[in-house]
N, C-alpha and C positions, 0 to 999 in steps of 0.2 A: 252857848248862845242858841236860842231857839231859831228854827228855820222861819223864813218870812211867811206870812199868811198869804195863801194863794188867793188871787182876785177871782171872784166868781164872774165869768163873762156871760153865762147863760144859766138862768135858774128855772126850775120846774116846780109847779104846784102839783103834788102827787094826788090831790083830791079832784083835779080837773082832767078832762079828756084831752088828747093831743090837740084837737081843733079848738078847744076852749082856752088854751095857753095864750099868753101874751108875750111875744108874738106867737101865732099858731105854728105848731110843728108841721113838717111836711115829710114826704117819703122819697124825695129824690133831689139831686142838685140840679139847679137850672139857673142860667145867667140872669134871668129876670126876677128871681127871688132874691130880695136884698139880704145881705148878711146882717147879723144881729150884734156883732162886736168885731173889734180889731185888736190884735195882739202884736207885740214886738218880738223880733227874733230873740230867742233865749229867755223870754219871759215865762215864768211858771204861773199857770192859771188853772182854773177848774171849770169844767162844763158839766152841768147836771142834765140828765136826760132820762127818758123812759126806756123800757126794754122794747124789743122789736114788736111786741104785741100792742104797744101803746098803753101799757099798764093793765091790760085785760086779765093777766094772770096775777092773782093776788098772793101775798105771803100769808096764807091761812091754812095751808096743808089740805085744802079741799080739791079733789079732782074735778069738781063740777065746772070750774072756770075753764079748764082745758077741754072738757067734753063739749062745752058750748062756745068754744072760741070761734069767732067770725074771721076766717082767713081772707076775706075780701078787703079788709083794711088792716095793713100791717107795715112794718119797717119804717119807723119814724126817725127823722134826722133833724139836727139843728145846723144851720149854716153859719160858720164863723167868717 
């Protein structure tokens, strides 16, 4: 029997910047930032997210994105 399909509780459009996502991603937990999903204890689920650079480092084997990385905006989270 195949394992159950995991429910996607947060999806990401890799063609958009973190602040263009719906809902926008953020870089810290804060009680006034609403959560985007709720899960049950023991539930298997999937969260899609960008890397700590917000997708600034691309998978194209070019060092130029690392060289020009803007470190003033980084470390994005999704709140569940």
